[in-house]
Every structure is written in C-alpha cells, then in structure tokens.
C-alpha positions as CSV (number, residue, x, y, z in Angstrom):
1,M,209.2,167.1,50.5
2,S,212.6,166.7,48.9
3,A,213.2,168.6,45.6
4,R,214.1,164.7,44.0
5,R,211.0,163.4,45.6
6,T,208.4,166.8,44.7
7,R,209.8,166.1,40.0
8,L,209.2,162.1,40.5
9,R,205.4,162.3,41.8
10,A,204.9,165.2,39.6
11,V,205.4,162.9,36.9
12,S,203.0,160.0,38.8
13,V,200.6,162.2,39.1
14,L,200.8,163.2,35.6
15,A,201.4,159.9,33.6
16,V,198.6,159.2,35.7
17,C,196.1,162.5,34.4
18,L,196.9,161.7,30.9
19,A,195.3,157.7,31.0
20,A,191.2,157.7,30.6
21,L,189.6,159.1,33.5
22,T,185.4,157.3,34.4
23,P,183.1,160.2,34.3
24,T,180.9,160.7,37.9
25,T,177.4,161.8,37.9
26,A,177.6,165.7,39.7
27,G,175.5,166.1,42.4
28,A,172.4,168.1,42.2
29,A,170.9,171.0,43.8
30,T,167.5,172.8,43.5
31,D,167.6,176.6,42.6
32,P,170.9,178.4,41.4
33,P,172.8,180.1,44.3
34,G,173.4,183.5,44.3
35,R,175.9,186.3,43.8
36,H,177.2,185.4,48.1
37,E,176.8,181.4,47.7
38,L,178.5,181.3,45.1
39,Q,181.7,182.6,46.3
40,R,180.7,180.7,49.6
41,Q,180.9,177.6,48.4
42,L,184.5,178.1,46.1
43,D,185.8,179.9,49.2
44,E,184.7,176.7,50.7
45,F,186.2,174.2,48.0
46,V,189.0,175.2,48.2
47,R,190.6,175.7,52.1
48,S,188.0,172.2,52.7
49,P,191.2,169.3,53.3
50,G,193.9,169.0,50.2
51,G,191.7,171.4,48.5
52,P,193.6,173.3,45.7
53,P,195.1,176.7,47.1
54,G,193.4,178.9,44.4
55,A,190.5,179.4,41.8
56,I,189.0,182.0,40.2
57,A,185.5,181.6,38.1
58,V,184.8,184.2,34.7
59,L,180.8,184.9,34.3
60,R,180.0,187.0,31.5
61,T,177.6,187.8,30.3
62,E,174.8,190.4,28.4
63,N,175.1,192.3,31.5
64,G,178.8,192.3,32.3
65,T,181.6,190.4,33.4
66,R,181.8,188.8,37.3
67,V,185.0,187.3,38.7
68,V,185.1,185.4,41.8
69,R,188.3,184.3,43.2
70,A,189.0,182.4,46.4
71,G,192.9,181.4,48.2
72,V,195.7,182.3,46.3
73,A,198.0,182.4,42.8
74,D,200.8,182.4,44.2
75,I,201.2,180.6,48.8
76,S,205.2,182.1,49.2
77,T,203.4,186.0,48.3
78,G,199.4,185.9,49.5
79,R,199.3,187.5,45.8
80,R,195.0,186.3,44.7
81,P,194.3,185.1,41.2
82,Q,194.1,187.3,38.4
83,P,192.0,187.1,35.3
84,D,194.9,188.0,33.5
85,D,197.3,185.7,35.1
86,H,198.7,183.1,33.7
87,M,197.3,179.1,33.4
88,R,198.5,176.4,31.7
89,I,195.1,175.4,30.2
90,A,195.8,171.5,29.9
91,S,193.3,169.9,27.8
92,T,191.1,172.7,26.7
93,A,194.0,173.4,24.5
94,K,192.4,169.9,22.1
95,A,189.3,172.7,21.1
96,F,192.3,175.5,20.2
97,S,193.4,172.2,17.5
98,G,190.2,171.7,17.1
99,A,189.4,175.5,15.9
100,V,192.3,175.0,13.2
101,A,190.7,172.3,11.5
102,L,187.3,173.6,11.4
103,T,188.4,177.0,10.2
104,L,190.5,175.0,8.1
105,V,187.4,173.1,6.6
106,D,185.1,175.9,6.4
107,H,187.8,177.1,4.0
108,R,187.8,173.5,2.4
109,V,191.2,173.4,2.7
110,L,190.4,169.9,4.7
111,R,187.7,167.8,4.2
112,L,185.9,165.2,7.4
113,D,186.5,162.7,5.9
114,D,190.0,163.2,4.5
115,T,192.0,160.5,6.1
116,L,195.3,160.2,8.0
117,H,196.7,158.0,5.0
118,K,195.7,161.0,2.5
119,W,198.0,163.9,4.4
120,L,200.2,162.0,6.8
121,P,201.3,159.3,4.5
122,Q,204.5,158.5,7.2
123,L,202.0,156.7,9.9
124,P,201.1,152.9,10.3
125,A,198.9,151.5,7.0
126,A,196.7,150.0,9.1
127,W,195.8,153.8,11.1
128,G,195.6,154.9,7.4
129,K,191.4,155.2,7.2
130,V,190.8,156.9,10.3
131,T,189.9,159.9,9.4
132,L,189.7,164.3,10.6
133,R,185.8,164.3,11.9
134,Q,186.7,160.7,14.3
135,L,190.0,162.4,15.4
136,L,187.6,165.2,16.5
137,N,185.3,162.6,18.3
138,H,187.9,160.4,20.0
139,T,186.4,157.9,17.9
140,S,189.6,157.2,15.9
141,G,191.1,154.1,17.9
142,L,193.8,155.4,17.7
143,P,196.8,154.8,20.4
144,D,197.8,157.2,23.3
145,Y,201.4,157.7,22.8
146,S,201.3,159.3,26.5
147,R,200.8,155.9,28.1
148,S,203.4,154.4,26.0
149,D,206.0,152.9,28.3
150,G,209.1,154.1,26.2
151,F,206.9,157.9,26.5
152,V,206.2,158.0,30.2
153,A,209.7,156.4,31.0
154,A,211.4,159.4,28.7
155,L,209.4,161.7,31.2
156,R,210.6,160.1,34.2
157,A,213.8,160.2,33.6
158,D,213.5,164.1,32.7
159,P,210.6,166.0,33.3
160,R,211.6,168.8,31.4
161,H,213.1,167.0,28.4
162,R,212.6,167.5,25.4
163,F,210.1,166.1,22.8
164,D,210.2,166.6,19.5
165,S,206.3,167.1,19.0
166,R,206.1,166.3,15.7
167,R,207.2,162.9,16.2
168,L,205.0,162.1,19.4
169,L,203.1,159.7,17.2
170,D,206.1,157.4,16.5
171,Y,206.0,156.1,20.1
172,V,202.9,154.1,19.7
173,A,204.0,153.3,15.6
174,D,204.0,149.9,16.3
175,Q,200.5,149.3,17.9
176,P,197.5,148.8,15.0
177,L,194.6,150.6,16.2
178,L,192.0,149.9,19.4
179,F,189.6,149.4,17.7
180,T,187.5,150.3,14.4
181,S,188.1,153.5,13.6
182,G,184.5,155.1,14.2
183,S,182.8,151.8,16.2
184,E,183.7,153.8,20.0
185,Y,184.6,156.7,21.6
186,R,187.6,156.5,23.7
187,Y,189.1,159.5,24.9
188,S,193.0,159.4,23.4
189,N,195.6,162.5,23.1
190,S,197.6,161.1,20.6
191,D,194.2,162.4,18.5
192,N,194.6,166.1,19.0
193,I,198.3,165.5,18.0
194,A,197.1,163.4,14.9
195,V,194.3,166.7,13.4
196,A,197.8,169.2,14.1
197,L,200.1,167.2,11.5
198,M,197.3,167.7,9.3
199,A,197.1,170.9,9.4
200,E,199.7,171.4,9.1
201,A,200.2,169.2,6.1
202,A,197.8,170.7,4.1
203,T,198.9,174.7,5.0
204,R,202.7,173.6,5.1
205,T,202.5,176.5,7.3
206,T,203.9,175.3,11.3
207,Y,200.9,175.0,13.9
208,E,201.4,178.0,15.7
209,E,200.6,180.0,13.0
210,L,198.0,178.4,12.3
211,L,196.6,179.2,15.9
212,R,197.8,183.0,15.6
213,R,196.1,183.4,12.3
214,L,193.0,181.0,13.6
215,V,192.0,181.7,16.4
216,Y,193.8,183.9,18.1
217,R,193.6,187.5,15.9
218,P,189.8,186.7,14.4
219,L,189.3,186.7,18.6
220,G,191.5,188.9,20.2
221,L,193.4,186.7,22.1
222,Q,196.4,188.5,23.6
223,S,198.0,186.3,26.2
224,T,197.2,183.2,24.9
225,S,200.4,181.0,23.6
226,L,201.9,177.3,23.0
227,P,205.3,177.1,24.4
228,Q,207.8,174.4,24.0
229,G,210.2,174.4,26.9
230,Y,208.4,174.8,31.4
231,R,208.8,178.4,31.6
232,M,205.7,180.1,32.6
233,P,205.6,184.2,31.6
234,S,204.6,186.4,34.3
235,P,202.3,186.4,35.9
236,Y,200.6,183.9,36.5
237,L,198.5,181.3,38.9
238,H,200.8,178.6,40.4
239,G,200.1,175.2,40.3
240,Y,200.9,173.3,42.3
241,D,200.4,169.2,44.1
242,V,198.3,169.1,46.4
243,D,198.5,166.1,49.2
244,P,198.0,166.1,52.3
245,P,199.6,166.2,54.8
246,A,202.5,167.8,53.5
247,A,202.4,171.4,52.5
248,P,201.2,172.1,48.7
249,Q,204.2,171.6,46.5
250,D,205.0,174.2,43.9
251,V,205.0,172.1,40.3
252,S,203.6,174.6,37.3
253,E,207.3,175.0,35.9
254,V,208.4,171.5,36.5
255,I,207.5,169.3,33.2
256,G,208.2,171.1,29.8
257,M,205.1,171.2,27.4
258,S,207.0,170.0,24.3
259,G,205.7,166.4,25.8
260,V,202.3,167.5,25.6
261,W,201.5,170.1,22.1
262,A,198.2,170.7,20.3
263,S,196.9,167.8,22.9
264,G,197.8,169.9,25.8
265,G,200.6,172.4,26.0
266,I,198.9,176.2,25.3
267,V,199.4,178.7,28.0
268,S,196.7,181.2,28.3
269,T,194.8,183.2,31.2
270,P,191.7,183.3,32.1
271,A,190.0,187.2,30.3
272,D,191.8,185.3,26.9
273,M,190.2,181.8,27.6
274,T,186.6,184.0,28.1
275,R,187.1,185.5,24.6
276,F,188.1,181.8,22.9
277,I,184.6,179.4,24.4
278,R,182.3,183.2,23.5
279,G,183.3,182.7,19.9
280,Y,184.8,178.7,19.7
281,A,180.9,178.1,21.6
282,S,178.8,180.3,18.9
283,G,181.2,179.6,15.8
284,R,182.2,182.6,15.4
285,L,185.0,181.1,13.1
286,Y,183.1,179.1,10.9
287,G,180.2,179.0,8.7
288,G,177.0,177.0,10.3
289,K,177.0,173.7,8.3
290,V,180.4,173.1,9.5
291,V,178.7,173.8,13.4
292,E,176.4,171.7,12.2
293,Q,178.7,168.8,11.5
294,Q,180.7,169.7,14.9
295,R,177.4,169.0,17.0
296,Q,176.6,166.1,16.1
297,W,176.8,164.3,18.7
298,I,178.0,161.5,20.4
299,E,177.8,159.1,24.1
300,G,181.6,160.6,25.7
301,S,182.5,162.5,28.5
302,S,185.7,165.3,28.1
303,E,188.3,164.4,30.9
304,P,187.7,165.0,33.8
305,A,184.4,165.2,33.3
306,G,182.2,168.2,32.6
307,P,179.0,169.2,34.5
308,G,175.6,167.6,34.2
309,R,175.5,165.3,31.6
310,N,178.0,164.9,28.8
311,S,177.9,164.2,25.0
312,A,181.0,164.7,22.5
313,G,181.3,166.6,19.6
314,L,183.6,167.4,16.9
315,A,186.5,169.2,19.0
316,V,183.6,170.3,21.8
317,F,181.2,168.4,24.2
318,R,177.7,169.2,25.1
319,Y,177.7,170.0,28.8
320,Q,172.9,169.2,29.8
321,T,173.0,170.2,33.7
322,R,169.8,171.2,35.5
323,C,169.1,175.1,34.0
324,G,170.5,174.8,30.2
325,V,172.6,173.5,28.0
326,V,176.5,174.6,27.9
327,L,179.5,173.9,25.2
328,G,182.9,173.4,26.0
329,H,186.1,172.0,27.6
330,T,187.6,171.0,30.0
331,G,191.1,169.9,31.5
332,N,194.2,168.7,34.1
333,T,197.7,168.8,34.1
334,L,199.7,168.9,36.5
335,G,198.7,171.5,38.2
336,Y,195.7,173.4,37.1
337,T,191.7,171.6,36.5
338,Q,190.1,173.1,33.9
339,L,186.9,173.9,32.5
340,I,185.7,176.7,29.8
341,A,182.2,177.0,28.7
342,A,179.2,178.9,27.1
343,T,175.4,179.2,25.3
344,P,175.9,177.1,21.9
345,D,175.5,181.8,20.7
346,G,177.9,182.2,22.9
347,R,176.6,185.1,25.1
348,R,177.1,183.3,28.6
349,S,180.4,182.2,29.4
350,L,182.3,180.3,32.6
351,T,186.3,180.0,32.3
352,F,187.0,178.1,36.0
353,S,190.3,177.3,37.0
354,V,191.4,175.9,40.2
355,T,195.3,175.3,40.5
356,S,195.6,171.6,41.7
357,Q,194.6,168.2,39.5
358,V,191.3,166.6,40.2
359,T,190.8,163.5,38.5
360,Q,188.4,160.5,38.7
361,S,191.3,158.3,39.6
362,T,193.8,160.5,41.8
363,D,190.3,161.9,44.5
364,A,186.6,160.9,43.2
365,A,185.5,162.1,45.7
366,R,186.9,165.8,45.2
367,L,185.8,165.4,41.3
368,K,182.4,165.2,42.0
369,K,181.9,167.9,44.3
370,M,183.9,170.3,41.5
371,R,181.4,169.3,39.7
372,A,178.4,169.9,41.1
373,L,180.0,173.3,41.9
374,E,180.7,173.8,38.2
375,E,176.6,172.9,37.9
376,N,175.7,175.5,40.9
377,F,178.5,177.8,38.2
378,V,176.7,177.1,34.9
379,C,173.2,177.4,37.1
380,A,174.3,180.7,37.9
381,L,175.1,182.0,34.5
382,L,172.4,180.5,33.0
383,R,169.8,182.1,34.6
384,G,170.6,185.4,35.1
385,R,172.7,185.0,38.6
386,G,176.6,185.1,37.3
387,A,176.9,188.9,36.2
C-alpha cells in the first residue's frame, strides 16, 4: 500500500471514528477466567485475522499488579508491549477534562450550572444556555465539529494540519443546537472542547497548565502530555491500520493532535493511565459532594461502548458487568482503542489497550468480541484473579 493511499485511508478511518457509534451487547460467560485463560484469550484476539498487532492490559488490585500482553509494540522490531510505552489515549482524554472541570467545581471556581454564555459569550447565542453539567454528560446538543464538512476537508487535505485548538468550535458556529439542551444524550467531541475553554476562561490559565497542576501532579503522572503535533515520544506502542489481506500499516504519526485537543489528544502510558483511573474513579481529586453529582447516571454509552451495560455520568461511565460495577471511559482513534476502568473506591483497576482502531461502524463483530474480552478481564479483576 502506497504512503499516499495509507494516509487517505487513515483520514477516512479517523473521520469514521469521530462519528457517533452504536453500542453492542457483550457476549456472556459463566465464571471469570484465571491467569492462564486471560493470557490465552488475549493471544487469540491478537492472532485472529484482522486482529490488532499488539495489546496490553494492566490489572491492579490490593495484592499487586499484573500485566497481560500479546503481540508486539512494533512490527518492525518485534518488541513486546510494556507498561511504560507511550500511546494515544483517544477519548479517555475526556475524563481528564472532566477531572479538571470537577476539581474547579470543588474549588468553587466553576459551578455545574454555569453556562456557556457566562464564560464564553463569544460562542453562538443559540448555545448560551448550555451548562457545564450538560457538556460533561453529553446532553448539551452541541453539533460535533469533528463531523463538519470544513473540519473533515482540512484533515483530508493535510492530516498533520496545525489547527487552532481553541477555535475548533468555529467549524459549527453557524449551526443551532441539535436538540434542546438537557433533553437527550448524544456523544459529541465538541462538548469537551467547550469544557476546556470554560476552564481556561474561569482561571485565565491554559488547559495544558491546568492538567499539570490539577491532574498530573496530584496523581503522580510522569509520562502524560497533551501535544499539538504528530510525533510520538519514545518508547511507544505503534498504532496500526489493519485491513487484511494487506499488511498492517503503521499510522502512529499520520495525524496531528491539534484537531482533537481536549477531546482526545493526550498521550500517556498504561502505567500512568492506571494511576489516573484509580484516582479519578475514586474521586480523589475532589470532595464527596462533587462525586455525588458526578455519579448521577443517565442512559448513554461511551464510544466505543465499554463492557456490559453502559450508563453516563459527568465525564465518566458506569459499566455494569455480570461480575459487578466499574467506572471509567473508553476511546478510539487512528491506530488505538482504549478502556480504563476501576472500582468506585479505586482499589482495583484495569487499563486495556490495543494497537488498532476497533469501532462499531468498521468492525462490529470484532468490537463485540473485544467487549466480551474486556468483561472477562473485569470479572477477573473483581473476583480476585487479576493479580
């Protein structure tokens, strides 16, 4: 496959991934798998035709940490995936913007009922009554900039185009709300761009600096950043476009991150994501009153859908599996699919990463298998077989 064809296919796949996805139902099993069975299942998922070149899962319990990995981090070298490998975390980055916003709510810098008009009066007047709460639980009705003709055209013309991250909503500024805010759930990448802009306006501090002060430092994240460009820090899990019978194509650095920013641009590692979700799911960054508000569940799924039955809170999702409940977020972008989840007290956690994009719209059968596999990992975690 030529380099140009690879880039064009990559942009097409990215455009698909940014569109709304339909949740599926994970396959059920009876008992949680043991150590060797988890390894066998992950190996089978990677080795199956069209499977991701690599996968890594980090399970952490009160008894320690277990790493399950399959395939390779880099096809060209055969190097195995490692917990300290960098990766694109895709829409799990939305949990980071939630962490910033909810911490500011806890500090009384923002309120959940603050409106776009209050903090961002330059945005369309028709959007003015949308609240921070509605942005965080995807009931805002904001049109999704990443599906707009102008944004997609700019990306197709140059996948590494340097967008002004703070002007991404301009692509849909001429559009009304898709529905009356608060009346229904619809996942939108615009929501978390607006969340970050509200946080900046309220603090007069860049979103990147707020991440460092309010999230990275308190949770001890050493290898997490929000880049603007397309380069990946070394070492990293290479992300691939898998389209049999062609060989997997490395798409790790095909696109820049300025066009996703607070909705999906963060680069991190499995080790750092484990630290993050344990702190975030337990509410370590803010007080109990904010946690109570965050866990007001409504019908809605993350994208791609996570294991079990999904419901939405404020920048967090509840996954009700056959073995119990975990809280977290999923995400997918070109070359990567992610799940981070933890028990509500943060004592047990799972970070599950694969190095290809798995979506409902491009491979519904594989997504169903992956969700069933994720649920098996959650069951092992909750029933004490994870570490």
